[in-house]
BAVEXFI-265178 format. One record per residue (C-alpha): residue in three letters; z negated, y negated, x negated. Coordinates in steps of 0.1 Angstrom, whole numbers. Last residue first. Layout:
BEGIN
<pt firo="ALA" up="Z" north="Y" east="X"/>
...
***
This chain:
BEGIN
<pt firo="ASN" up="-944" north="-1100" east="-1186"/>
<pt firo="LYS" up="-977" north="-1080" east="-1189"/>
<pt firo="VAL" up="-985" north="-1081" east="-1152"/>
<pt firo="MET" up="-950" north="-1070" east="-1142"/>
<pt firo="ALA" up="-953" north="-1041" east="-1167"/>
<pt firo="VAL" up="-985" north="-1031" east="-1149"/>
<pt firo="ALA" up="-965" north="-1028" east="-1116"/>
<pt firo="GLU" up="-938" north="-1008" east="-1134"/>
<pt firo="ALA" up="-963" north="-984" east="-1149"/>
<pt firo="LEU" up="-981" north="-981" east="-1115"/>
<pt firo="CYS" up="-948" north="-972" east="-1098"/>
<pt firo="ALA" up="-939" north="-946" east="-1124"/>
<pt firo="LEU" up="-974" north="-931" east="-1121"/>
<pt firo="LEU" up="-971" north="-929" east="-1083"/>
<pt firo="ARG" up="-937" north="-913" east="-1085"/>
<pt firo="SER" up="-950" north="-887" east="-1109"/>
<pt firo="VAL" up="-979" north="-881" east="-1086"/>
<pt firo="TRP" up="-957" north="-875" east="-1056"/>
<pt firo="GLY" up="-932" north="-854" east="-1076"/>
<pt firo="PHE" up="-960" north="-831" east="-1090"/>
<pt firo="GLU" up="-976" north="-828" east="-1055"/>
<pt firo="PHE" up="-945" north="-819" east="-1037"/>
<pt firo="ARG" up="-946" north="-781" east="-1034"/>
<pt firo="GLU" up="-983" north="-775" east="-1036"/>
<pt firo="GLU" up="-991" north="-804" east="-1014"/>
<pt firo="ALA" up="-964" north="-795" east="-989"/>
<pt firo="ASP" up="-979" north="-760" east="-984"/>
<pt firo="THR" up="-1009" north="-778" east="-969"/>
<pt firo="ASN" up="-1042" north="-793" east="-979"/>
<pt firo="ILE" up="-1032" north="-829" east="-983"/>
<pt firo="SER" up="-1063" north="-844" east="-1000"/>
<pt firo="LEU" up="-1046" north="-845" east="-1033"/>
<pt firo="TYR" up="-1020" north="-870" east="-1021"/>
<pt firo="ARG" up="-1047" north="-893" east="-1006"/>
<pt firo="ARG" up="-1067" north="-891" east="-1037"/>
<pt firo="ALA" up="-1036" north="-902" east="-1057"/>
<pt firo="ARG" up="-1033" north="-932" east="-1035"/>
<pt firo="GLU" up="-1069" north="-941" east="-1041"/>
<pt firo="VAL" up="-1064" north="-938" east="-1078"/>
<pt firo="SER" up="-1033" north="-960" east="-1075"/>
<pt firo="ILE" up="-1051" north="-988" east="-1057"/>
<pt firo="ALA" up="-1079" north="-987" east="-1083"/>
<pt firo="THR" up="-1053" north="-987" east="-1111"/>
<pt firo="LEU" up="-1037" north="-1019" east="-1097"/>
<pt firo="PHE" up="-1071" north="-1035" east="-1096"/>
<pt firo="SER" up="-1079" north="-1024" east="-1131"/>
<pt firo="VAL" up="-1046" north="-1038" east="-1144"/>
<pt firo="PRO" up="-1050" north="-1071" east="-1126"/>
<pt firo="ASP" up="-1086" north="-1078" east="-1138"/>
<pt firo="ARG" up="-1102" north="-1109" east="-1122"/>
<pt firo="ALA" up="-1069" north="-1124" east="-1109"/>
<pt firo="PHE" up="-1062" north="-1091" east="-1090"/>
<pt firo="GLN" up="-1097" north="-1090" east="-1075"/>
<pt firo="VAL" up="-1095" north="-1127" east="-1064"/>
<pt firo="ASN" up="-1060" north="-1124" east="-1050"/>
<pt firo="VAL" up="-1068" north="-1091" east="-1032"/>
<pt firo="ALA" up="-1099" north="-1108" east="-1016"/>
<pt firo="SER" up="-1080" north="-1139" east="-1005"/>
<pt firo="VAL" up="-1051" north="-1119" east="-990"/>
<pt firo="THR" up="-1075" north="-1095" east="-973"/>
<pt firo="LEU" up="-1095" north="-1124" east="-958"/>
<pt firo="PRO" up="-1064" north="-1143" east="-947"/>
<pt firo="GLY" up="-1049" north="-1113" east="-929"/>
<pt firo="ILE" up="-1032" north="-1081" east="-939"/>
<pt firo="VAL" up="-1040" north="-1055" east="-912"/>
<pt firo="GLY" up="-1052" north="-1019" east="-918"/>
<pt firo="ASP" up="-1088" north="-1026" east="-907"/>
<pt firo="VAL" up="-1108" north="-1021" east="-938"/>
<pt firo="PHE" up="-1134" north="-1048" east="-941"/>
<pt firo="VAL" up="-1131" north="-1063" east="-976"/>
<pt firo="GLY" up="-1138" north="-1050" east="-1011"/>
<pt firo="GLY" up="-1104" north="-1056" east="-1026"/>
<pt firo="ALA" up="-1099" north="-1020" east="-1035"/>
<pt firo="LYS" up="-1108" north="-1009" east="-1000"/>
<pt firo="GLN" up="-1085" north="-1036" east="-986"/>
<pt firo="ALA" up="-1056" north="-1025" east="-1008"/>
<pt firo="THR" up="-1061" north="-989" east="-997"/>
<pt firo="ARG" up="-1063" north="-999" east="-960"/>
<pt firo="ILE" up="-1030" north="-1018" east="-965"/>
<pt firo="ALA" up="-1012" north="-989" east="-980"/>
<pt firo="ALA" up="-1026" north="-963" east="-956"/>
<pt firo="GLY" up="-1016" north="-985" east="-926"/>
<pt firo="VAL" up="-980" north="-989" east="-940"/>
<pt firo="GLY" up="-975" north="-952" east="-944"/>
<pt firo="GLN" up="-977" north="-927" east="-973"/>
<pt firo="ASN" up="-943" north="-929" east="-990"/>
<pt firo="VAL" up="-928" north="-961" east="-977"/>
<pt firo="ALA" up="-962" north="-978" east="-975"/>
<pt firo="MET" up="-970" north="-966" east="-1010"/>
<pt firo="ASP" up="-938" north="-980" east="-1024"/>
<pt firo="PHE" up="-945" north="-1013" east="-1007"/>
<pt firo="LEU" up="-981" north="-1012" east="-1019"/>
<pt firo="LEU" up="-972" north="-1010" east="-1056"/>
<pt firo="PHE" up="-946" north="-1037" east="-1055"/>
<pt firo="THR" up="-968" north="-1060" east="-1034"/>
<pt firo="VAL" up="-996" north="-1055" east="-1058"/>
<pt firo="PRO" up="-973" north="-1064" east="-1088"/>
<pt firo="ALA" up="-961" north="-1095" east="-1069"/>
<pt firo="PRO" up="-995" north="-1109" east="-1059"/>
<pt firo="LEU" up="-1000" north="-1106" east="-1021"/>
<pt firo="GLN" up="-984" north="-1127" east="-993"/>
<pt firo="ASP" up="-952" north="-1106" east="-998"/>
<pt firo="LEU" up="-969" north="-1076" east="-983"/>
<pt firo="LYS" up="-969" north="-1093" east="-949"/>
<pt firo="PRO" up="-972" north="-1059" east="-929"/>
<pt firo="GLU" up="-943" north="-1070" east="-907"/>
<pt firo="ALA" up="-922" north="-1083" east="-936"/>
<pt firo="TRP" up="-922" north="-1055" east="-961"/>
<pt firo="TYR" up="-924" north="-1019" east="-947"/>
<pt firo="THR" up="-913" north="-1024" east="-912"/>
<pt firo="THR" up="-889" north="-1053" east="-914"/>
<pt firo="GLN" up="-873" north="-1050" east="-949"/>
<pt firo="TYR" up="-875" north="-1012" east="-951"/>
<pt firo="ILE" up="-861" north="-1008" east="-916"/>
<pt firo="GLN" up="-832" north="-1033" east="-924"/>
<pt firo="VAL" up="-825" north="-1014" east="-956"/>
<pt firo="ALA" up="-823" north="-981" east="-936"/>
<pt firo="GLN" up="-799" north="-997" east="-911"/>
<pt firo="GLU" up="-777" north="-1008" east="-940"/>
<pt firo="ARG" up="-778" north="-972" east="-955"/>
<pt firo="THR" up="-767" north="-958" east="-921"/>
<pt firo="LEU" up="-788" north="-936" east="-899"/>
<pt firo="LYS" up="-766" north="-912" east="-878"/>
<pt firo="SER" up="-785" north="-880" east="-889"/>
<pt firo="ILE" up="-819" north="-898" east="-885"/>
<pt firo="ASP" up="-813" north="-904" east="-848"/>
<pt firo="LEU" up="-843" north="-927" east="-843"/>
<pt firo="THR" up="-868" north="-921" east="-815"/>
<pt firo="PRO" up="-893" north="-903" east="-838"/>
<pt firo="PHE" up="-894" north="-930" east="-865"/>
<pt firo="ALA" up="-923" north="-923" east="-888"/>
<pt firo="LYS" up="-920" north="-885" east="-883"/>
<pt firo="ALA" up="-883" north="-886" east="-882"/>
<pt firo="SER" up="-884" north="-900" east="-917"/>
<pt firo="ILE" up="-866" north="-929" east="-934"/>
<pt firo="GLY" up="-864" north="-922" east="-972"/>
<pt firo="TYR" up="-827" north="-927" east="-972"/>
<pt firo="LYS" up="-825" north="-898" east="-947"/>
<pt firo="THR" up="-854" north="-877" east="-936"/>
<pt firo="HIS" up="-860" north="-848" east="-912"/>
<pt firo="GLY" up="-896" north="-839" east="-915"/>
<pt firo="GLY" up="-920" north="-864" east="-929"/>
<pt firo="PRO" up="-946" north="-837" east="-938"/>
<pt firo="ASP" up="-920" north="-819" east="-959"/>
<pt firo="ILE" up="-925" north="-782" east="-954"/>
<pt firo="LYS" up="-896" north="-778" east="-929"/>
<pt firo="ASP" up="-872" north="-796" east="-953"/>
<pt firo="ASP" up="-846" north="-816" east="-934"/>
<pt firo="THR" up="-830" north="-837" east="-961"/>
<pt firo="GLU" up="-806" north="-865" east="-961"/>
<pt firo="GLY" up="-798" north="-886" east="-992"/>
<pt firo="GLY" up="-822" north="-898" east="-1018"/>
<pt firo="GLU" up="-855" north="-916" east="-1018"/>
<pt firo="ARG" up="-868" north="-918" east="-1054"/>
<pt firo="LEU" up="-843" north="-941" east="-1070"/>
<pt firo="TRP" up="-840" north="-960" east="-1037"/>
<pt firo="VAL" up="-877" north="-968" east="-1038"/>
<pt firo="PHE" up="-875" north="-986" east="-1071"/>
<pt firo="ALA" up="-844" north="-1005" east="-1060"/>
<pt firo="LEU" up="-863" north="-1015" east="-1028"/>
<pt firo="ALA" up="-890" north="-1031" east="-1049"/>
<pt firo="ARG" up="-865" north="-1051" east="-1069"/>
<pt firo="ASP" up="-846" north="-1061" east="-1038"/>
<pt firo="PHE" up="-877" north="-1072" east="-1020"/>
<pt firo="SER" up="-884" north="-1095" east="-1049"/>
<pt firo="MET" up="-919" north="-1104" east="-1056"/>
***
């Protein structure tokens, strides 16, 4: 899976700088939030720094590239939008392995087996869990952002499924 392809999908959904008090992420620029990076001066963040954060924190460190490309694509967007731990735990739950939030050999093996068995169903299982996480947010943010979050999820799932079909 190409990091550049996954990042291009995220860039379409993560715009410039916002500081919406209702947004759970708080002050955000290029999709990098003050909540996730409390010591970072979000206002001074450059696009190049954001790319480096995406590459390191959301791609390399969690070892997403060890998974099948469509799964990597889906989990990368989830990691950016809902957190790395949530993305990994969701994959582990769908893979039927111990849920610890770390991609190791057992997670890689289980994900590969489940994906090979029925790729579209596996991607759908991850997406359903992601939707549940969105719908469990009982705040003003849920009402305001729910449509956008679910639309993003459906677009991501559609692209991941298209990868399977090609």
